Backbone as CSV, one residue per row, in Angstrom:
resi,resn,N_x,N_y,N_z,CA_x,CA_y,CA_z,C_x,C_y,C_z
1,MET,2.050,-18.683,42.039,1.030,-18.037,41.185,0.417,-19.062,40.509
2,THR,-1.201,-19.251,40.605,-1.870,-19.804,39.440,-2.484,-18.912,38.515
3,THR,-2.450,-19.502,37.064,-3.156,-18.951,36.179,-4.100,-19.519,35.432
4,THR,-5.225,-19.058,35.535,-6.504,-19.403,34.823,-6.921,-19.349,33.293
5,THR,-7.286,-20.049,32.835,-7.492,-20.034,31.265,-9.022,-19.677,31.316
6,PRO,-9.272,-18.512,30.671,-10.773,-18.075,30.287,-11.593,-19.200,29.820
7,THR,-12.930,-19.427,30.322,-13.720,-20.302,29.988,-14.416,-19.844,28.775
8,SER,-14.792,-18.629,28.355,-15.050,-18.182,26.824,-14.178,-17.516,26.247
9,LEU,-14.147,-18.291,24.750,-13.772,-17.304,23.600,-13.502,-15.588,23.945
10,LEU,-14.904,-15.215,24.404,-14.951,-13.932,24.600,-13.877,-13.129,25.523
11,ASP,-13.411,-14.227,26.387,-12.719,-13.364,27.420,-11.185,-13.603,27.096
12,ARG,-10.994,-14.102,25.957,-9.525,-14.429,25.781,-8.682,-13.414,24.789
13,CYS,-7.587,-13.267,24.733,-6.712,-12.184,23.876,-6.181,-13.018,22.939
14,LEU,-6.919,-12.948,21.886,-6.509,-13.492,20.668,-5.889,-12.640,19.789
15,VAL,-4.870,-12.983,18.616,-4.193,-12.285,17.849,-3.961,-13.332,16.475
16,LEU,-3.824,-12.855,15.406,-3.446,-13.106,14.270,-1.891,-14.031,14.423
17,HIS,-1.775,-15.125,13.844,-0.591,-16.120,14.030,0.171,-15.187,13.170
18,PRO,1.540,-14.865,13.399,2.450,-13.931,12.721,2.940,-14.403,11.339
19,GLN,2.681,-15.907,11.177,2.805,-16.683,9.748,1.544,-16.550,9.022
20,VAL,0.576,-15.672,9.328,-0.922,-15.719,8.524,-0.872,-14.158,7.648
21,ALA,-1.141,-14.545,6.378,-1.084,-13.086,5.777,-2.782,-13.136,5.032
22,LEU,-3.321,-11.641,5.299,-4.511,-11.872,5.100,-4.735,-11.081,3.533
23,ARG,-5.311,-11.535,2.638,-5.460,-10.836,1.413,-6.893,-10.528,1.202
24,PRO,-7.330,-9.021,0.897,-8.538,-8.768,0.927,-8.794,-9.381,-0.826
25,GLU,-10.279,-9.881,-0.545,-11.319,-10.204,-1.355,-12.364,-9.433,-1.625
26,PRO,-13.314,-9.247,-2.710,-14.580,-8.988,-2.439,-15.409,-9.556,-1.684
27,PHE,-15.457,-10.691,-1.413,-16.240,-11.668,-0.367,-15.699,-10.985,0.910
28,GLY,-14.640,-10.912,1.240,-13.929,-10.734,2.791,-12.573,-10.910,2.574
29,ALA,-11.616,-11.850,2.656,-10.131,-12.118,2.649,-10.030,-13.742,2.535
30,LEU,-8.854,-13.808,2.247,-8.430,-15.264,2.092,-7.184,-15.103,3.301
31,ALA,-7.230,-16.199,4.152,-6.357,-16.072,5.104,-5.351,-17.475,4.750
32,TYR,-3.972,-16.898,4.587,-3.193,-18.037,4.423,-2.156,-18.351,5.054
33,HIS,-1.723,-19.313,6.039,-0.835,-19.742,7.020,0.485,-20.246,6.504
34,TYR,1.778,-19.722,6.144,2.799,-19.949,5.537,3.431,-21.177,6.415
35,GLY,3.206,-21.197,7.699,4.068,-22.499,8.407,3.166,-23.859,8.104
36,ASN,1.669,-23.871,8.303,0.806,-25.092,8.043,0.482,-25.329,6.705
37,ARG,0.562,-24.158,5.735,0.056,-24.226,4.547,-1.743,-24.127,4.434
38,LYS,-2.293,-23.812,5.666,-3.819,-23.711,5.425,-4.146,-22.538,4.878
39,LEU,-5.174,-22.446,4.091,-5.778,-21.720,3.381,-7.454,-21.686,4.188
40,VAL,-7.817,-20.370,4.369,-9.326,-20.419,4.990,-9.871,-19.299,4.153
41,PHE,-10.788,-19.008,3.956,-11.886,-17.858,3.358,-12.396,-17.472,4.546
42,LEU,-12.291,-16.098,4.703,-13.183,-15.234,5.731,-14.143,-14.749,4.567
43,ARG,-15.384,-15.018,4.897,-16.421,-14.827,4.016,-17.196,-13.581,3.936
44,HIS,-16.838,-12.745,4.870,-17.633,-11.494,5.317,-16.741,-10.514,5.610
45,PRO,-17.044,-9.122,5.300,-16.074,-8.202,5.643,-15.967,-7.919,7.153
46,ASP,-16.842,-8.258,7.737,-17.148,-8.024,9.199,-16.029,-8.979,10.086
47,ILE,-15.573,-10.124,9.617,-15.356,-11.002,10.242,-13.587,-10.415,10.017
48,VAL,-13.323,-10.204,8.567,-12.154,-9.468,8.233,-11.695,-8.487,9.579
49,ARG,-12.555,-7.620,9.484,-12.595,-6.403,10.285,-12.079,-7.017,11.882
50,VAL,-12.838,-8.015,12.325,-12.586,-8.260,13.799,-11.197,-8.733,13.608
51,VAL,-11.085,-9.922,13.028,-9.468,-10.438,12.878,-8.750,-9.292,12.729
52,SER,-8.445,-8.406,11.827,-7.857,-7.400,11.606,-7.541,-6.591,13.009
53,SER,-8.453,-6.634,13.863,-8.332,-5.549,15.020,-8.038,-6.321,16.356
54,LEU,-8.194,-7.694,16.134,-7.843,-8.427,17.554,-6.716,-7.822,18.295
55,ASP,-5.377,-7.532,17.686,-4.171,-6.966,18.470,-4.441,-5.614,19.084
56,GLU,-5.691,-4.838,18.717,-5.723,-3.664,19.184,-6.378,-3.554,20.408
57,HIS,-7.296,-4.590,20.822,-8.005,-4.709,22.122,-7.632,-5.880,22.848
58,ASP,-7.756,-5.882,24.052,-7.378,-6.979,25.310,-8.434,-8.007,25.080
59,THR,-9.302,-8.363,24.821,-10.698,-9.253,24.458,-10.912,-9.380,23.308
60,LEU,-11.654,-10.558,22.965,-12.586,-10.862,21.783,-13.484,-10.183,21.971
61,SER,-14.307,-10.089,23.095,-15.595,-9.141,23.280,-15.061,-7.887,23.264
62,ASP,-14.050,-7.060,23.608,-13.558,-5.784,23.429,-13.403,-5.613,22.008
63,THR,-12.928,-6.497,21.151,-12.940,-6.070,20.027,-14.228,-6.064,18.964
64,LEU,-14.963,-7.049,19.434,-16.537,-6.857,18.911,-17.325,-5.835,19.263
65,HIS,-17.333,-4.976,20.566,-17.719,-3.962,20.803,-17.085,-3.017,19.929
66,ALA,-15.844,-2.799,19.754,-14.940,-1.716,18.862,-15.269,-1.820,17.370
67,CYS,-15.551,-2.706,17.030,-15.927,-3.150,15.555,-17.639,-3.036,15.235
68,ASP,-18.591,-2.341,16.298,-19.818,-2.451,16.245,-20.583,-3.502,16.008
69,ILE,-20.235,-4.929,16.456,-20.718,-5.855,16.026,-21.853,-5.932,16.866
70,ALA,-23.157,-6.421,16.516,-24.193,-6.465,17.735,-23.926,-7.646,18.345
71,GLU,-24.490,-7.470,19.541,-24.467,-8.712,20.314,-24.973,-10.135,20.072
72,ASN,-26.395,-9.658,19.450,-27.033,-10.876,18.831,-26.256,-11.804,17.772
73,ARG,-25.076,-11.325,17.268,-24.183,-11.852,16.318,-22.956,-12.386,16.850
74,TRP,-22.713,-12.207,18.233,-21.550,-12.535,18.763,-21.403,-14.305,18.985
75,PRO,-22.349,-15.143,18.781,-22.278,-16.244,18.949,-21.774,-16.922,17.613
76,SER,-21.842,-16.363,16.269,-21.505,-16.718,15.091,-20.011,-16.415,15.030
77,PHE,-19.874,-15.150,15.367,-18.008,-14.739,15.485,-17.613,-15.996,16.388
78,GLU,-18.121,-16.218,17.271,-17.142,-17.048,18.565,-17.168,-18.172,17.693
79,ARG,-18.093,-18.788,16.840,-17.925,-20.207,16.206,-16.989,-19.639,15.388
80,ALA,-17.185,-18.744,14.629,-16.234,-18.532,13.569,-14.539,-18.611,13.855
81,LEU,-14.501,-17.746,14.897,-13.117,-17.462,15.567,-12.524,-18.634,16.163
82,LEU,-13.575,-19.628,16.773,-13.003,-20.919,17.350,-12.627,-21.811,16.369
83,ALA,-13.241,-21.745,15.219,-12.443,-22.695,13.887,-11.107,-22.035,13.647
84,LEU,-11.230,-20.702,13.632,-9.768,-20.032,12.992,-8.817,-20.278,14.341
85,THR,-9.328,-20.412,15.361,-8.298,-20.796,16.284,-7.524,-22.454,16.231
86,ALA,-8.581,-22.883,15.999,-8.567,-24.545,15.592,-7.549,-24.665,14.577
87,SER,-7.566,-24.060,13.754,-6.679,-23.957,12.359,-5.686,-23.429,12.603
88,GLU,-5.156,-22.830,13.838,-3.990,-22.021,13.962,-3.632,-20.682,13.336
89,MET,-4.894,-20.238,12.424,-4.834,-18.764,12.161,-4.890,-17.837,13.225
90,LEU,-5.569,-18.054,14.346,-5.542,-17.120,15.511,-4.712,-18.075,16.562
91,HIS,-4.416,-17.244,17.854,-3.879,-17.888,18.917,-3.618,-16.972,20.033
92,ASP,-3.637,-17.490,21.169,-3.682,-16.476,22.155,-2.333,-15.462,22.307
93,ARG,-2.644,-14.436,22.662,-1.573,-13.304,22.786,-0.900,-13.719,24.010
94,THR,0.736,-13.812,23.855,1.464,-13.913,24.977,2.169,-12.666,25.404
95,GLY,2.329,-12.731,26.841,3.290,-11.540,27.204,2.405,-10.277,27.258
């Protein structure tokens, strides 16, 4: 059996890392990773809503649809979530 890796972040099943806590702030939220001690500012309530909803949907594109994010904004969300993935705040859902 061959498994394929999605080529687009929009097709991936991302979730918040279990060692990450989100703390709401007026500007959005702070994300703190207890494992690697990284702190990231989520600077808009929309990105917080998307990150908080990832585990409720099959793919990032499904999450963006469910959060009513206009498609013309998706590239900026993709870049932001790619950065969160690189900093280990998000990871691919397994199982």
